[in-house]
PLY file of the C-alpha trace (Angstrom):
ply
format ascii 1.0
element vertex 225
property float x
property float y
property float z
element edge 224
property int vertex1
property int vertex2
end_header
-22.76 35.05 -8.49
-18.65 34.64 -8.52
-17.65 36.13 -5.17
-13.59 37.03 -6.38
-12.80 36.91 -2.60
-13.35 33.06 -2.64
-11.52 32.85 -6.20
-8.45 34.04 -5.03
-8.74 32.59 -1.53
-10.58 29.44 -1.24
-9.91 26.13 -3.25
-12.12 23.45 -5.21
-13.73 20.44 -3.29
-11.84 17.00 -3.82
-12.37 13.66 -3.77
-9.14 12.49 -2.69
-10.00 8.69 -4.72
-9.28 8.72 -8.43
-12.78 6.87 -9.96
-12.36 4.88 -12.70
-15.38 5.32 -15.54
-17.07 7.32 -13.41
-19.56 7.79 -15.77
-21.50 5.25 -14.01
-21.32 6.48 -10.82
-22.77 9.20 -8.77
-19.77 11.72 -7.31
-22.33 13.14 -4.40
-22.46 9.70 -3.19
-19.06 8.88 -3.26
-18.18 12.42 -1.29
-20.82 11.52 1.45
-19.49 8.33 1.81
-15.54 9.33 2.19
-16.31 12.61 4.52
-19.05 10.46 6.49
-21.02 13.89 7.24
-23.29 16.27 4.14
-21.04 19.55 4.95
-17.70 19.61 3.04
-16.06 22.81 2.02
-14.34 24.34 -1.42
-15.55 26.65 -4.12
-16.59 23.46 -6.30
-17.14 19.91 -5.56
-14.30 18.00 -8.03
-13.84 14.09 -9.04
-10.55 13.24 -10.50
-11.52 10.39 -13.05
-9.51 8.06 -15.43
-10.78 8.57 -18.94
-8.47 6.83 -21.21
-6.53 4.43 -21.31
-2.94 3.63 -22.77
-4.14 1.74 -25.14
-2.87 3.13 -27.88
0.66 3.33 -26.92
0.53 -0.67 -26.85
3.26 -1.82 -30.08
4.21 -4.98 -31.11
7.53 -5.10 -32.86
10.43 -7.64 -34.05
13.99 -7.57 -32.92
15.88 -4.62 -33.70
12.85 -2.88 -34.39
12.09 0.79 -32.65
9.55 1.99 -30.17
7.84 5.34 -31.10
6.66 6.79 -27.55
3.49 8.53 -27.15
1.42 11.12 -24.71
-2.10 9.93 -23.30
-4.24 12.56 -22.01
-5.79 9.48 -19.38
-7.50 11.76 -16.62
-10.14 14.46 -16.28
-11.90 16.35 -13.68
-15.28 17.11 -13.34
-16.85 19.70 -11.09
-19.87 20.63 -10.29
-20.98 24.51 -8.37
-22.89 24.00 -4.80
-26.99 23.66 -5.18
-28.89 24.52 -1.70
-31.43 23.27 -0.40
-33.34 23.72 3.41
-36.01 22.77 4.89
-37.12 24.95 7.44
-39.40 24.58 10.58
-41.49 26.46 12.16
-43.18 27.09 15.29
-44.43 29.95 17.27
-44.84 30.89 21.26
-48.64 28.99 21.00
-46.69 25.71 20.53
-44.01 26.70 22.90
-46.61 27.59 25.94
-49.12 25.10 25.14
-47.46 21.90 24.47
-43.36 22.21 25.61
-44.07 23.71 28.28
-46.67 21.63 29.61
-44.59 18.39 29.60
-46.59 15.13 28.59
-49.17 15.09 30.78
-50.74 18.12 29.02
-48.97 17.20 25.80
-48.68 14.05 25.04
-47.30 14.84 21.54
-44.53 16.68 21.17
-45.32 18.90 18.24
-41.13 20.00 18.36
-40.62 16.24 17.89
-42.96 15.48 15.69
-41.96 19.20 13.59
-38.33 17.89 13.20
-39.19 13.84 12.56
-41.75 15.44 9.78
-38.94 17.26 8.81
-37.14 14.93 7.76
-38.99 12.86 5.59
-39.86 15.33 3.75
-36.14 16.46 3.29
-35.98 12.50 1.92
-38.47 13.17 -0.59
-37.42 16.63 -1.44
-34.01 14.75 -2.43
-35.78 11.89 -3.74
-37.91 14.15 -6.83
-34.49 16.32 -7.59
-32.61 13.12 -8.10
-35.18 11.58 -10.37
-36.91 14.49 -11.93
-36.81 14.97 -15.63
-36.97 18.04 -16.04
-33.51 19.47 -17.11
-32.23 21.35 -14.87
-28.96 22.78 -15.51
-25.85 23.97 -13.45
-26.98 27.61 -13.02
-30.86 25.85 -11.87
-31.23 25.95 -8.28
-32.03 22.24 -8.23
-29.47 20.41 -8.72
-28.94 18.02 -11.83
-30.88 15.00 -11.84
-29.63 10.62 -12.50
-31.94 11.43 -15.23
-30.13 14.19 -16.93
-26.74 12.65 -16.22
-27.74 9.65 -18.06
-28.74 12.32 -21.15
-26.70 11.85 -24.15
-26.68 15.30 -25.50
-26.57 17.87 -22.55
-23.56 19.12 -20.57
-22.79 17.31 -17.14
-20.50 18.33 -15.28
-19.05 20.96 -16.50
-18.05 18.78 -19.72
-19.57 18.77 -22.95
-21.56 16.39 -24.13
-22.46 15.24 -27.59
-24.15 12.01 -28.99
-20.69 9.86 -30.49
-18.15 12.70 -30.50
-17.83 14.88 -28.07
-16.90 13.17 -23.86
-17.73 10.12 -25.51
-16.55 8.57 -22.70
-18.18 10.45 -19.82
-22.05 9.35 -21.66
-24.48 6.78 -19.56
-24.06 3.76 -21.15
-25.67 3.14 -24.87
-26.94 -0.45 -26.21
-24.89 -0.53 -29.83
-23.02 2.88 -28.34
-25.81 4.64 -30.75
-25.86 7.27 -27.71
-29.64 8.63 -28.26
-31.79 5.71 -26.82
-32.05 7.40 -23.11
-35.57 7.50 -23.32
-36.27 4.47 -25.50
-38.90 1.88 -24.50
-37.70 -1.01 -24.28
-39.59 -3.99 -23.34
-39.48 -5.22 -19.64
-37.50 -8.63 -20.85
-35.41 -11.00 -18.87
-32.98 -10.89 -21.90
-33.59 -6.88 -21.94
-31.69 -6.50 -19.19
-29.32 -8.71 -19.25
-28.51 -6.75 -22.71
-28.37 -3.03 -20.10
-26.64 -5.21 -17.44
-24.21 -6.42 -19.47
-23.09 -2.76 -21.39
-23.09 -1.59 -17.89
-20.75 -4.07 -16.64
-17.84 -3.52 -19.15
-17.34 -0.25 -16.65
-17.26 -1.93 -13.43
-14.65 -3.15 -11.83
-15.41 -6.97 -10.20
-15.37 -6.32 -7.01
-18.05 -3.58 -7.41
-22.24 -4.28 -6.16
-23.86 -4.33 -9.43
-27.06 -2.02 -8.67
-30.41 -1.76 -10.91
-33.13 1.70 -10.00
-36.29 1.26 -11.74
-39.91 2.08 -10.92
-42.45 0.45 -9.28
-44.22 -1.27 -12.62
-40.48 -2.62 -14.07
-40.12 -3.67 -10.51
-42.91 -6.16 -10.47
-42.77 -6.49 -13.93
-39.18 -8.69 -13.29
-40.70 -9.92 -10.59
-43.19 -11.76 -12.41
0 1
1 2
2 3
3 4
4 5
5 6
6 7
7 8
8 9
9 10
10 11
11 12
12 13
13 14
14 15
15 16
16 17
17 18
18 19
19 20
20 21
21 22
22 23
23 24
24 25
25 26
26 27
27 28
28 29
29 30
30 31
31 32
32 33
33 34
34 35
35 36
36 37
37 38
38 39
39 40
40 41
41 42
42 43
43 44
44 45
45 46
46 47
47 48
48 49
49 50
50 51
51 52
52 53
53 54
54 55
55 56
56 57
57 58
58 59
59 60
60 61
61 62
62 63
63 64
64 65
65 66
66 67
67 68
68 69
69 70
70 71
71 72
72 73
73 74
74 75
75 76
76 77
77 78
78 79
79 80
80 81
81 82
82 83
83 84
84 85
85 86
86 87
87 88
88 89
89 90
90 91
91 92
92 93
93 94
94 95
95 96
96 97
97 98
98 99
99 100
100 101
101 102
102 103
103 104
104 105
105 106
106 107
107 108
108 109
109 110
110 111
111 112
112 113
113 114
114 115
115 116
116 117
117 118
118 119
119 120
120 121
121 122
122 123
123 124
124 125
125 126
126 127
127 128
128 129
129 130
130 131
131 132
132 133
133 134
134 135
135 136
136 137
137 138
138 139
139 140
140 141
141 142
142 143
143 144
144 145
145 146
146 147
147 148
148 149
149 150
150 151
151 152
152 153
153 154
154 155
155 156
156 157
157 158
158 159
159 160
160 161
161 162
162 163
163 164
164 165
165 166
166 167
167 168
168 169
169 170
170 171
171 172
172 173
173 174
174 175
175 176
176 177
177 178
178 179
179 180
180 181
181 182
182 183
183 184
184 185
185 186
186 187
187 188
188 189
189 190
190 191
191 192
192 193
193 194
194 195
195 196
196 197
197 198
198 199
199 200
200 201
201 202
202 203
203 204
204 205
205 206
206 207
207 208
208 209
209 210
210 211
211 212
212 213
213 214
214 215
215 216
216 217
217 218
218 219
219 220
220 221
221 222
222 223
223 224
């Protein structure tokens, strides 16, 4: 719920870099990489992005012909609210007295260390499940919005409304033919289709950036074969 004291005293957390064509990036990853940590502060996580070009301001002209000035909004700032996830690990007095206090002679398996290691694995599985979930959790839900939700063409993401080909088109995921209704369209796992999708995505990726394709096991095996 909203906290008036926080609203009055706390800034939003901005990523320090501007991302060009951020619709194909993950701002959470950018923040983690930039800060080299998981804990950051601020009311919300915001990411300044370049959403447009100045192409419409460019003009061809002849000598003595006047040029028209103009202003174009090329920056936007999507932002995300905080999500909270923890994995509580509990052990009681029996574990402390019978396992921890006994040393390796009595307890060759350290229960606490084992629980902590299992906790790390459990947290990774939880985060992965949320990241690739098909459930459409909006900004008000407890889970953070997943990658499939972010790529959906008709949902609000980063507090920016999207609607197929009209509203915030620049904030959409890639679409074959720019129809923006094909996120769940099944395509044959062929090299030809992969190249089509890669070409569409790479229109928005700078030349010096690496390209990553994320897919399930069945698709990966199909491409491997």
